[in-house]
N, C-alpha and C positions, 0 to 999 in steps of 0.2 A: 410793709405790705403783708396782708393776710392771704395765705395760699388757700386754694380750694381744690377738692378732689374733682377729677374729670367727671362730668355728668351729674355732680351732686352740688346743690346749692348750699351756700353758707360756708363759714370758716371751718377749717380742719382744726380740731382741738389739739393743743400741744400734748406731747406724750406725758403720761403720768409718771412722776418719779417714784421708783419702787426699789426698796432695799430687799434683795432676795438672798436668803441664806443658802449658799451652794456648798457648804462644808461637808454635806453628805458624800460629795464626790471624792473625799479623802478616803472613804471606806470601801468595802466590797461593792462591786457594781451589781447589786441585787435590787429588790423592789424600790426603795425610796431613792437610792442614787440614780436609778434608771429614770424615775419620775422627774427628779431635779434636772437631769441632763436633757431629756426630751422636751419637757415643758420650758426650760430655760432657752433652748434653741428656738422653739416656736414663738415664745414671747419676743425674743430679739428680732425674729424675722417679721413679726406682725406689725411692728411699728407703733403700737398703741401705748407702749410703756418705754421709759428710759430706765434701764436696769443698772444698779450697782450691786455687785456680787460680794457678799461676805464669805470669805474662804477659810475662816478659822483663825487667821492671824491678822487679817487686814481686808481692805476693800479693793476690788478690781473692776475695771470697766467691761470686761469680757468674761463669759462663762469659762471657768477653768476646766481643763481636761480631766477626765477620771484618772485615778491613781492606779497604775497597773500592778504595783507591788502590794496593794492593800489587802488582798485576801489572806495571805499567810500571816501578816502582822496582826490583823484583827482576829484571826482564829486563836492566836496565842493570847491576845489581850482579853478576849471574851471570858477567859477562865480565871482571871485575876480577881479575887474578891474585892468589892468596893470600887472597882475601876469605873463603872458606869457613873456612880454618884460623884466621884472625884472629877471625872471628865465634864459632867454637867455643871459642877460648881466652877471649874476653870473656864469653861465656855461662857458662862454667865458673866463672870468678871471681865473677861477680855472683850466680849461683845459690848458691854456697857461702856467701856473705855473707848472702843473704836468707832462707835456709832452715835456719839453725843450730838455731833453737828447735824446728822440726818434727823434725829429725834426732834431737835429744836426747830428745824426747818419744816416739820410736818410731813416728811417723806413717809410713805406707806411701807410698812415692813411685812414681808410674807415669810412665814416660817413653815417650811414644808415637812417638818419632822415632829408633828404633834405638839411639842412643848415650846411655847414662845420664850425667848430669852428676854431679859429685862429691857423694856423699851417704853417710852412715854407717848409716842405718837400713834397714829392709826395702825391697826395690825390685822392681818388675816393669817389663820393657821390652816394647815391641811391635816385632816385625820384620815388615815388610811384604813384602819380597822380597829376593833375594840376587843381583839382576841385575848389581851391580857386580863380583861374583866370577864369575858364569857368563857374562856378556857385557860384560867391561870395556871393550871397544872402543866400546860404545854410550853411554859416560858420559865427561864431562870427567876428565882424568887426576887432577886434584886431589881430586875427589870419591872416586874409586877409592882413592887413597892414604890419604885420611882414614879411610874405612871399614875398609880393610885394617889400619890401625894401631890403631883404637879399638874396633871391634866385638868382636874376640875377648875383650878385657878386659871389655867391658860384658856379654857373655854369661856370663863366668865369675862376675861379681859378682852378677848378677840371681838373686833367689830363685825367680822364675818368669818364663817367656818366653811371650808371646802371639804366635802366628802367625796371620795372617788367612786362611790356607788350608792344607789338608792338603799341598799341593804345597810351600809354604814350610816347613812343619814337617819334611817329609822331607829337604829340602835342608839345614836346620839340623843334622839328625842326620848326614847324609853328609859335609857339608863341615867341620863343627866338632865332631862327636862329642857333641852335646848329647843327654843321655839323654831318651828319649821322655817319661818321667814328669815332667820339668820343663817340658814344652811344653803349652800350652793352645791349641787351635784355636778361634777365634771368628770366624765368617763375618760379613761386613758385610751391608748391606741397602740397598735403594733408599729414598730419602726418599718419604713418602706423597704429595708434590706430583707425583710421576711416576705418571700414570694415563691411561687413554684419554680422549680429548676429541672431541666432535663437531665438524663442520666450522664451525658457527656460532661455537663457542668459540675455534676456531683462527684464524679469519679475521683479526682485528685484530692479535694478536701476531705472526703470520707476515707479514702485510703490512708491518709495521715493519721486517722483515728482507728484504723484497722477495721473499717466497716464498708459495706456495700449497700447501695440504694435499694430500698424495698425489702431488706432482709432482717430488720430489727424493729422491735417495739421500743418506744422512747418515753421516758419521763424526765422532767427537769425541775430542780428545786433543791434547796438546802436539806441535808439529812437531819431532820428534826421532827419531833412527835406530831406537830400540827399538819405536816405534809402527808401523814398517814400512809407511808410507804409499806408499812407492815401488811395492810389489807391487800395492796397490790402484789406484794411478794407471795402472800398466801394464795391468792387467786392464780397467780402465774405458776406457782409450784404444782397446782392441781391440773395444769394442762398436760396432755399426753406428751411423753418424753420426745417423740419425733418432732412435735410442734415446737417444743422448747429448744430443741437442737437446731431447728431451721430458723427460728426467730428469737434470738437472745433478747433479753430485757436490758436496755442500755439506760443507765442512770447518770445524768449530768448534773452535778451540784456539789457545792462545798460541803466539807464536814460541818456538822452542827452539834447542837446540844442534845445530850442523851441519845446518841446514836449507837451505843455499844451493843445493846440487845438486838437492834435491827441488823447490825453487821454480823453478829453471831448467828442469827437465824439464816441470813443469806449466804453464809460461808460455803455450805456444800454446793449451792448453785453457782457461786462464784468460781469455785475450784473446777466445776464441770464446764465452765465457759458459758453458762446459760444466763447468768447475770453479769453484766459488765459495768463496773463502777469507774466512771471516767474522772471523777473528782471535778475540780474547777476547770471549765472549758473556756478557752479564750473567746472573746466576743466575736472575733472574725470567723470562728468555726461554727457558731450557733446557727446561722441561716441554713447552711448545708445540712447540719445535723437534723434540724426540724424537717426540711424539705425532703430528706431521704428516708424518713421513717415510714414504715408501713402503717403505723397507728401511733397516736399520742394518748397516753393514759395519765390522768391527773386526779388522784383520789383524795385530795386535800379536804380536811374537815372544816376548814375555815379560811376564807380569803376576803380581804377588803375589796379586791377587784378580780384578780386572777389573770395576770398578763400572759403567762405561758400558754394557756389554751387558745388565747386570741392570736398569739404569734404562730402557733401550730396551724390554726385555721387560715391565717394569711399566707402560710406556706403551702396550702393545698393538702394538708395532712388531716385525715379523719380524727375526730376528738371523742374520747370517752372520759367523762369527768364526774365529779360529785354533784349532788343535787342540793347542796347547802349554801347558805349565805349568798354571796354575790355571783356565784358561778352560773346558775341558770340565767341571771340577768345579762351576763356577758355572752354566753353560748347560745341562748335562745333555743330554737328548734334545729340548729345547725350541728348539734352534737348529741351524743347519748349521755344522759345524766342518771346517776344511780346513787342510792344511799351509800355513804362512805364506809359504813360498817358491815355491809352485806357481801361477804366474801363469795358466796355462791353466785349472786347476780353478777359480780365482777368477773368471776371465772367464766360464766356462760357468755357474757358479752365479749370478752377477750377471744374466746375460742371462735365465736361466730364471725367477728370482724376480721380476725387474721385470715380467715379462709373465704369470706364472702366478698368477692371483688366488686359486684354491682353495688352492694351496700356501701363499700368504701368509696366508690366513685360518687355515689349520691351525697354522702356526707362531705366529701371533699368539695363539691360544687357549692353546697349550701354554706359551708364554712367560708369559702372565698367571698361569697355574696355578703355574709354576715360581717366579716372583718372589714369589708370596704366601707361599712357605715360608721366606723370609728376613725378619728383622725386627731393628731396632735394640734393641728390648726384650730379645730373646733374646741379642743380642750383649752387652748390659749385664749380664744375669744370668750369662753365662759368664765375663765379665770379673771380676765379683765373686767367682766361684768361684776364679779365679786369684789374686785378692787374698788370700782366706782361706788358700789353700794356701801362698802366699808367707809370710804371717805365721806360720803353723805351722812351716814350714821354718826361717825366721829365728830363731824362738824356740828351736827345738831346737838349732841350731848355736851359739847364743850363750848358752845356759843355763849356769849355774855347774856345775862338775864336782862 
C-alpha cells in the first residue's frame, strides 16, 4: 500500500538514501562540527532522507555524539607538520573501503567539509568559506596548500555544491567559475538553546565562570588571525579605565594558530582583570554566557556565515560586528556593522553601546526578530532540495546514450 500525507494528494516519496560524513564530530565542536551536528539532527527529524553516517572508521545508522575530549587533542595535533595531509590520505583510503556498497547502489554522498573523499556515486559538498584563497596569510601553509590542490577537483566532481551564505556562493563563482545553477545557498541557524534568560536563571551558570549578568562585554571564537581580535583589544584598551574596570572583555575560545602576539599585547589588560581569557567553554555554559553579556563584539575579517553573532542575537544580546563577507548578510539591520580595521570606529561604538541602554534595548529587539528568521529545519529542507537536484544531474550525465 502507498501511504499519503494527510491533506495532500498523491504518494509520499520514499526517503532518499544519503551517506553523510559525520566524522567532523570527532574534532573540536566549532564551525563545521556544529554544522554537521545541527544539520544531521534536522535531516533525521525531517523524514525526507534516510541517513547513514560515516564516522571515520565505519558506518552508523544514527548521528554520533560530539567528542568531548577533542579540543585538547586537536590543539596538539594541529602543530604537527604534515598531519593534515596524512590524515586526508588515511581518510580517503578508509572511506573508499568502507563505502563501496553505497557507491555501487547509487546512494548520494554528502561531504560537509569541502573536500569530497573518493566516491563514484552522486555527491554534494558543502563549502563554508574561501578564506584560504582570499586570506591565505591567516591560515597555516599546509592547510592552504591542501585546499588549493584538492578543492578545484572536488568542485568539478560534485553534482551540487552547498554554500552557507550568498557571499560564499559569489566567491565560488568568481574564483572557480562554478555555474550559479550548481550552487545552493542554505543559511545556518542558532540552536534553540540560545534565547533570552532572566537574571535568576543566569546567576548560577555565570557564577561558575566568575561573571555576573550585564557586567561584561563578550566575544567568542578561536584565537587566530582571521578573528581579528587585535582590533577589538586595541579599541577596548582605549576605553576609559573606569569603563574597562566595570565591564571586562570576556573572550571565549580555543587556543589557535599564531596567537602569541595577540596574547602578549593583551597581557597587561589580563593582569588587570580587564580582559578575561576563558579558553574553551563547555557547550552547556555558552547559552548563559551569551544571554548574560551586555554587548557582543565580533570583529572577524572573514566569515563563511558567522554563527556567533546570530547566537548572540537569538540570546537577546546587542551585536557589534564587521561589515565584511557574510556578516552583514546574517546581521542585516539588527546589529551595528563596522570596517574590521577601523579601531577608532570600534572604540566609539563600544563606548556608546556600553553606556546607551535605549540603543542596546533597540538592537536586542531587532536581533531577536532577525534570528527568528533562521532555522535548521529550513536549512534541512534546502539541503534536501540540493540532494534531489544532484541526483537528477547525476542521472542525466550517467544515463545510457
